[in-house]
N, C-alpha and C positions, 0 to 999 in steps of 0.2 A: 246481215248476210256476209259481210266481209270477215267477221270473226269466225263464223261457222265455216266459211270457205277456207280460211287459214288453218283451222283445226283439221279439216279433212285433208288438205294438201300436205300438212306436216305429218298427219297420221299415215298417209301413203308412203312418205319418205321414211318414217320409222319402221314400216313393215318391209322395206326393200332389203333384199339380201344381196350383198356385194361379194365379189370374188377377190377378197383381199385376205391374205394369210401371213402369219408370222413366218420367220425362217424355220424350215423343217428341223434343223439341229436344235434350235431354241425350244421348239415344241417337244422334241424328243427328251431333252433334259428335264423339262417340267414334268412330263409324264413319268419319267424314271424316278423323280423325287417322290411323287405320289405313290408309285408302285413300292418303293422302299418303305414308305410310311405304312402302307397296308401290310407289307410283309412283317414289319416290326410288330404291328398289332397281333398278327397271327402267331408269331413266335412267342410273344408274351402272354398270349391268350387273354388279352385285355382289350375289349372292343372300344372302350373310351380312349385308351392310349392310341390305338390305330386311327380312330375317327379324328381326334384332335390333332395328331401329327399330320394326318391327311389334309385337314383344314389349313394348318399352317403352311404346308407345302403347296397347297392349291392356291391360296391367296397370294403368297409370295411368287409362285410361278406365274400368275397373271401379271404381277408387277414387272417381272423380267421380260415379258413379251411386249410391253408397251413402249414402242419407239425409244429404245435406249440410246442415250447420247454418251454415256460413260462406258467404261469397260464392264462387261457383263458381271464379273465378280464384284466390282464396286457397286453396281446396281443391286445385286442380290444381297450384299452385306447391308446396304442402307435399308432396303426393304425388310430384311430379316430383323434388324435391330429395331426398326420402328414398330413393326407388327408385334414382336415379342414384348416390347416395352408397354405398348397399349394393352395387350392381353394381361400382363402382370398388373397394370394399373386398374383394369376392370375387375380383376379378382379382389384387389384390395378394397375397392369401394363397393363391392357387392353387398346388397341389402341395405345400403344407406342412400336412399333415393335423394335426400336433400343434398348429398355430396355428389352423387353420380351425375345428376342432370347438369349442374354447373360445369363439371369436368367434361362431360360430353359436349356442351356448348363451346367450351374453349378449344377442344380438339377439332370440332367441326369448323370453327372459325379459322384455325391454323391451316386446316386442309384447304379451305377456300382461298386463303392467301397464297398457298402453293401454286394456284393457277397463274400467278404472276410469271412463273417460270415456264409455263406452257401447259398444254392439255394433259400430256402424260404425267408430269409431276403432280398436277391437280388430282388426277384419278388415283395415283399412288397414295396421295395424302388421304383420300377417302377410304382406300383399302386398309390403310393403317388404322383408321378409326373403327373399322369393323371388328378388329381384335378387341377393342375396348368394350364394344357392345356384346360380343359373344360371351366373354367370361362374366361380365356384370349381369347379363340376363339369364344365361343358361346354367351357370354353376349353382348347385344346390346349397353351397355355403362357401365361406372364405377359404377354408382348407381345400375343399374340392376344387375351388376356382384356381388356387395356386398350383394344384396338380395339373389341371387342364392347361394353365399357362405354360407349365414346364413342358408338356407334350407338344403344345403349339410351337414353342421355341425349338424343340427338337425337329419338328417338321420344317421350320424355316431354315434350320441348320443344314438339313438335307439339300435344300435348294442351293445353298452356298456351295456345298461339296460337289454337286453335279456340274456346277459351272466350271470346275477345274478339269473336267473330262474333255477329250478331243471330240470333234475337230476344233482346232484353235483359230484357224484363219489368220490373215495378216494382222500386224500390229495396227493399233489405232483404227479399229474397224468402224467405229461410229463416225470418226472424222472422214474416213475414206468414203463412206456411204454419202455423206453430205457433199463432199467435193465431187464425187462421181455424178450425183444428181445435178449439181450445178453445171458441169460440162455437158451432160446429156441435154439439159435445157437449152444450152447455147447451140448444141448441134441441131436440135429441133427448130429453134428460131432461125438458124442459118438456112435451113431447107425452105422454110416458109417465107423467109425474108420479111418477117413481121416485126416492125419496130416496137409495137406494144409488147410482144412476147420477149423481145430482147431487153426491154426495160423493166420487166417484172422483178420486184425486189426480193421476193420470198426465197429463191434458191441462194442468193448471195447472203441474206441474213442468216439462213440456216447454216451455211458453211462457216460463216464468221463466228457464230455462237458455238458451233461444235469445236472449232479450233481454239476458241477462247477458254474452253473448259480444261484444256491440257494444263497440267501443273508445270511450274517453272522448270523443274529439273528435266522434264522430258521434251521440252520445246526445241533444244538444239538438234536432237535426232530427227525431229519432225519438220525441220526448216524447209525441206522440199515442198511439203504440203502448204506451208504458209506462202511460199513462192507461187504455188499453183493458184492460190486464192488471188494474189495480186495479178498474176498473168490473166486470170479469167476476167478481171475487170478491164484490163487493157485490151483483151481480145473482143470483149463486148463493145467497147468504144470503136474499135477498128471495124467491126461488122456493121455498126450503125453508120459509119462514115464512108465505107468503101464504095467506090464506083469503078467498075472495071471496063475501061475503054479499050480502044485498039482492037486486036484480033479477037477478043472475047466480048466485044461491045454488044454483039447481038444477044437477043434474049436467050437463045439456046446456049451460047457460050457462057453467059452470066450464070445461068442455072447450073451449068456444069462446074464452074468454079466454086459456087456456093455449096454445091453438093460435095465437092472435094473437101472444102473446109469442114463441112458437117461430118464427113467420114473421119477426118483427123480428130475432131473433137470427140466423136464417139469412141474411137480407139483409145484416146487419152482417158476417157471415162471408164472404159473397161479395164485399162491398166491400173488405174488408181483403185477401183473397187476390188479387184481380184488380187492385187499385189504381184501379178504376173504380166510380163510385157506382151502387148498386142501391137505388132508393128503395122504401120501403114504402108501400102504398096508404093514403090518408087515413082510410078507414073502419076500417082495422086500428088505427090510433092512437086513433080515436074510441072503439072498443070498450075498449081498454086504459084510457084515461083515465076513461071512465064507470065501469068496474069499480073503479078506484082511488078515485074520488070517493065511491063508495058504501060503501067499506070502512072500518071503524073501526081496522083493524090498521095500525100505522105502516109496516111493511115492504110491505104491499100498496099503501099510498098512495105509497110511494117507488118502487115497481117501474117504473111508467110513466116517472117522472122519470129514473130510472137508465138505462132503455132509451133515452130521448131523448138523454141525455148520451153514452152509448156510440155512438149513431148519429152524433152530431156529431163525436166523436173519430174514428170510422171515416172520415167524409168528410174530416176534416182530414188523414188519413193517405194520401189519394189523391195521385197523382203531382204534381198542380199545386199542392198545398198542403203537401206534406211538409216543405218548407223553412221553413215558419213555425215559429218557436221558441215553444213553449208551456211553461208551467210544468208540471212533472210532477204528476200527480194523486196524491192520498194513497193509502193502503192498500198501497203497496209501498215503505215506508221503507227506505233503505239500498241499494235496488236501482239507483236512478237514479245515485247516486254511484258505486257499484260498486267491486269489487276488481279490480286489473289481472289480465288473463287468465292470464299466466304465473304470478303469485303464487298465484292460485286453483287452477290446475291442479297446481302443485307441492304445494300443501297437500292436495289430494284424493289425490294419489298417495302422498304421505308417510304419510297416514293408513292406507294399506293395507299398509304395510311391517311386518307382524307375522305370526307363524305362524298365528294364528287366523283371519286374513282369507281368505275364499274366493278373492278375486282374487289374493292373494299365492300361495296354494296352486296356483291355476291357472297362474300365471306359472312357478313352479318346475316343475310337471308338464309344461308346454309345453316348457321348456328341456331337461329330461331326455328327454322323449319324442322331440323332434326330433333330438337327437344320436343316440339309440338307433336311430331310423328311418334316419338317414343311414348309420350303420355297417352296418345290415342291408341297406339298399339297395345299398351298395357291394359287399357280399358276394354278393348275388344279382343284381346289375344286368345281368349278361350274359344270363341265362335261356337258357343253352346256345347262345349266338350270336345269339339273336333280339333281344336288347335292346341297350342302350348299356353296354358293359362298364366296370366300375369307377366307375360314376356312380350315386349313390343319391338324387339330388335329388327324383325323383318320389315315392318312398316317403315321404321326409321332408316334402315339400310336402303330401301327403295327410294325414299324421298331424297336421301343424300346423293345417290348415284344418278338420279334423274335431273336434279336441279343443276343447271349450267348457267353461265353468265348470259347466254343468248337465248332469245325466245324460240327460234327455230329448233335448236338442239334440244331444249327442254321438252317441247311438245313432241318432237319425234321420238325421243328416248322414252317419254311417258307411254306413248302408244305402243312402241316396240316391246318394252319390258312387260307391260300388262298382257299383251297378246301372247308373248312367249311364256309367261308364267301360267296362263290358262292351258296352253298346249303342253307345257311341262308337267302341270298337275295331272293332266290326262295320262301322259306317259308314265309318270311316277305311280299312279294308281294301278295301271296295268302291271307294272313291275312289282308291285306290292302283293299281288295275288298269290304267286307261288311261294313255297317255302325255300329259303336260301340257306345253304350251309355256310359256315364261316369263310371257307375258301371261295365259294361262289360269290358271296357278298363282297369280298375283297376284290375279286376280278371284275365284277360288275361296277364297283365303285371306281376302279382305275379306268375302265372303258368310258364311263360317263364323264370323268374328269378330262380324259383325252379328247372327247368330243367337244367339251367346253373350250379347251385350249385351241383346238383347230378352228372353231367358229368364233373365236374371240373378236376378230376384226371384221367379221362379215355382216355385222349389224346386231341391234339389240334383240330382234325377234329370235334369231337362231341361238345367240349366246344365252339368252335367258331361258329358252326352252331346255337346253341341256344343263344349265346351271341349276334351275329349279328342280329338275329331275334328280340331279346328283345330290343336292343338299337334302331334299326331302327323303330320298331313298336312304341316305346315310343316317339321318336323324330318326327316321321311322324304325329302321332295324336295330340301330344301336340303343335308342331310347325306349324301344318297345311301345311306340305310340300307335294309335289306331290308324288304319288305312286312309280314312278321309283327311288325314293331316295334309295331304297334297293339296286339297282344295282350300284348306285354311291358309296355306302359304300363298296360293294363287290369289285368294281374296285379300290377303295382306298386301300383296304386290299391287293390286288394282287400287286399293285405298292409298298406299304410299305414293303411287304415280299420280293419282288424281289430286292428292294433297300438294305434291310438288308443283303441279301446274297451277293450282289455285293460289299458292303462295307467290309464285312468280307473277301472276296476273294482278295480285293485290299490290305487290311492290316490285314493279318491273324495272329492267334496265334495257330500254329500247335503243337499239343501234341507230334508229332513225333520228333520235334526239341527240345522239353524239356526233353525228356527221358534221354539223356546222362547226363545232369546236375542233374536230380533227382537221377539217379543211383549213380553218384559221391557223392552227398550229403548223401545218405544213407550209402555208404561205409565209408565216413568220420565219421559218427556216430558210425559205428561198429569199426572203428579204435580207438575210445576212449573207447567203451564199452567192447570189448573182452579182451584187456589187463587188464582193471579194474577187470574183473571177474577172469582171470587167476592168477593175483597176490593175489586174495582173497583166493586162496587155500593154501597160506603160513601159515595161522593161522586161527583159528575159530573166526568169528565175526570181522575180520579186514576190510571187505568191508563195505563202507558207504551205507546203504539202500537208503537214499535220493538221492545220486549221481546216483546209478544204476537205480532207478526208473525214474529219470528225463531223463537219457539217453535212457532208454527203451521206454519211452513215446515219445521222439523225433523220435526214430527209427520207432515206430508204425505209427506216423503221416506221416513221409516221405514215408514210404512204402505204406500207403494208397493213397497218391498222385501219387506214381509211378504206382500202379496197375490201378488207374483210367486213367492215361495217356496212359498206354499200351492198355487198353480197347478202349479209344477214338481213338488211332492211327489207329486201324483196319479200321475205317470208312473213313480215310483221303486219298484223291488221291495223296498227297505228301508222302505217306508212303514209296514208292519205293526209295525215296531220303534219307531215314533215315540210321542210322549207322547199323541197324540190320534188318533182314527180319521179317515177321510176326511170322514165326515158332521160330526164335531165340528170339524174344521178349517174347513169351509165355514160352520158355525155361528159359530165364532170370528171369521171374516172379516166376516160380516154384523154381528155384535155390535160389532166394532171400528168399522165404519162408522156404526152407530147412536150409539155414544158420540161419535164425531167430529162427527156431526150435532148432538148436544146441545151440544157445545163451540161449534159455529158459532152456534147460537141464543143461547147465553149471551153470546157476543161481540157478536152483532148487537144485543142489547137492553141493552147497557151503558148506564147512565143518562147522558142528555145534559143534563138539567135537575135541579134540586133535587126536583121532584115525582116524578121517576123513581127516586130513590135508595131502596134497601132495605137499610139498614145491618145489619139482623139477619142477612142472608144470609152475612155474613163469618164468622159463628160456625161455619158449616158447613165452612170451609176446613180447619181442623185435623183433624177426623175423616176428611174425604175424603183429605187428605194421608197420614194414617196408613194408611188402607185401601189406597190406590194403591201405597204403598211396600211393604206386605206382599204385595199382589197381584203386583207386579213380581218379588219374590223367589219367590213361589209359581210364577209362570210359568216362571222359570228352573230350577225344581226344588229350590230351596234350603230351602223350608218349605211348609207347607200353610196354607190360609186357609179359614175356614168361611163359607159363604154366609149372609147374613142379618144379619151384624154391622153393616154400614153402614146397612141398612134400620132396624134397631133404634135406632141413634144418630140417624138422621134423624127418626124418629117422635118421639123424645124432644125433639129440637131444635124441631120444629114446635110441639109441645104447650107447650114452655117459652117460646118466643119470642113467642107471640101473633100470629103471622103470619096465621093464619086469620081472626082478628078484624080485623086491620088491612086484610085484603082487602076487607072490606065498607065501609071508610072511603071516603067520596066523593072526597076530595082526592087520595089516593094509592092507592085501591083497585085500579085497573086495573094499575098497575105492580107492586103487591104480589102480586096474583093471578097475573100473568104470571110473576113471579119464583118463586112457589111451584110453578107448573106446570112451569117449566123445570127447577128443582132436583129436583122429583119425577121427571121424565122422566130426568134425568141419573143419579139414584140407581138407578132401575129398570134403566137400561142397564148401569151398572157392576155391579149385582147379578147380572144375567143373564150377563154375561161372567165374573163370579166363579164362578158355578155351573158353567159349562162348563170353566173352567180347573181347578176342583177335581175334576172328573170325569176326571182323567188316566187313561189306559187301564190302566196297570199297577196301579191301585188296584182295578179291577173285573175284572181278567183272570180268566176261568174256569179252573179246574184242568184240566190236560191229561188 
């Protein structure tokens, strides 16, 4: 029942239609490229040229609409080169099945590895493989295949050309979007005063990765945006630590001050996103500065100043000032210098080349699945004369686009694509009934392609409805195929989707099984980071900012993977076999965020002067290191750890160190009191996580 319930739940998710659309200007460019391809076919009176150019423009157009991180021309060039190259390769291996299938397997494996760089690069890799299958399967011969590949390349070239058309928007649009989303998330968290929302790593990771893509020669001009990333980190820490006493101590005043901070952050977000200044009213700044002046807390006093600096950087990032070369602000050491993109990408992919990696397993599964689907598609491609005989690309295409590294996405996409193909087959059948003139055919083809572009991000159901209608309509009229071809394509889609789901279930990559390893990995990072911070309280400036920044970046990335795995595990039928229940996993996720928040506070209050030092705190580094090491092993299932051990060691440390007495000392009492409070909160958070990890499900499972 659990398996059937999971399939039904994910099936409903796959049939859901979302209101998410690409940028209208990007959609318009993609539609224009398809229109130009159709016009080219009409002018040449060559249906094959028009169809293949339309296919090239259509597939590459989809690639340009998928969450671009680089400049749109760079995205289009990369997609055009990859798709044209695979189409040429497919034409060269046409008719040699013994060579085509291994080449297809290698191409699919490479596309699977591209998932290392994100969902959009992974899908773009799969789209490139489609070019290989189209010419290898549909071309009547090698020469005809080369001609088809040439027209496909022409269509991809049209996509590149239309990217040069206005509107252009501000420079570094992708980086602006990521930074604007980061500041918007801070604004929302400021309004809700939610510490978990403030600690979410995804917006920071996205902004860091987007900026890290900039080449070395363009980074000086973008220094203001690097500074905005650093200030976002400092603002987040201030929001986590701020307490507004005095005249705004009441709940109403506190909400007003947080709302003012949210408004400033929102204005910064809009300025960065649009490249045009969005000024914050003077009364908002007055409220913030009054609150800061009345607060004895350093972070609260700094909040208004940090918001001022971020606002200045946002204005410096607008179009008319972006060329100003600024010194990069601190808090992002190493990022401004950066690692060359090719080196960094190769390093990330190389790190996945081991059997335990879910990305590697996904790539192998994709390669095997696509080859099996191609063989099955060639075996049934005729569908008793209704389909395209001896061609299996549609089954293989569906299998490739349905298979994802995660169970939930694979099942949902399988249901959505199958349902969309059936509806698309019905619509394509209706469109095949009347006679179409060449001009009418071109117009209808462009309209159907436009519908596919508009619904690209609304869900698999709507996308595949229009996609199936478009491709069947095009193939039917260009190739002179019988009307029931629509149902053959729908049947191919159902077979390909079912095959993808079956292959995943035979060789799964369960997020539930990855959770212990991810949690242990995150704890190992904390085992290095927390002692580093605690020893930093011995003297002002003793902590190496580059080291702590690198460790905190690692912590954020691992925590992002952990949170994603927790979310994915809820959809899995194997979840009941995991180490922790659904409620315990949510508890662990919350507790991890709490520990991360404590780490942020410890980092924020590192001593800046001799009066801020608390050298006694360094004594806590060793017991915390030992406990976190043992807890990492316990999370991985290697041993057990008893809750309370760290608390006992901490209580003994506090009693022995005399910190409580030092907290009443006038000269350094405030710093000591704060250090005791922060270390107590950290120990409490680690102990709470310890208790949840120790309550692994198999230790308390009731007898059957």
